[in-house]
C-alpha positions, -999 to +999 in steps of 0.1 A: +459-386-263+466-422-271+490-432-298+482-457-326+506-477-348+504-478-385+497-512-399+523-531-421+548-502-419+522-479-436+515-501-466+477-500-463+479-462-460+501-459-491+478-482-510+447-462-501+464-429-510+475-443-543+441-457-550+425-423-545+453-404-563+463-384-533+498-372-526+510-364-491+503-327-496+469-334-511+459-356-482+472-330-458+450-303-475+419-325-473+425-331-435+421-294-429+386-296-445+374-323-421+392-311-390+368-291-368+397-268-358+407-263-394+443-272-387+444-307-402+476-328-405+507-313-420+522-327-452+554-335-432+535-356-407+517-374-435+551-381-451+564-395-418+534-417-413+532-430-449+569-431-454+594-459-456+627-443-451+647-433-420+622-405-412+592-428-412+573-431-379+554-461-367+532-442-343+510-412-344+482-395-323+448-411-325+434-377-336+459-377-365+449-412-376+412-403-373+415-373-396+435-394-422+410-422-421+381-398-424+395-382-455+403-416-471+368-428-461+385-459-448+379-478-416+405-465-392+413-501-380+423-510-415+451-484-415+461-483-379+462-506-349+440-491-322+448-492-285+430-517-264+399-504-245+404-491-210+395-516-182+359-514-173+348-499-207+323-516-227 
């Protein structure tokens, strides 16, 4: 699965979470509701993707980014930098 990078060190994600009044655990719970497998994204992973400290991560799986963007009802490309298309696609 391809990896995506969070934009602006996660600031757009933090802004959207704040705008919607969602904490990391709250966002994690909502990802379970939209995940077809029911697993969702853990609160720890949300914390690493949205975080600013030494445990923050710049990259995550595309499927993780999709679930987060789906819950936030935000265009995924506003929160994450998507990988380029494969040669020959499109």
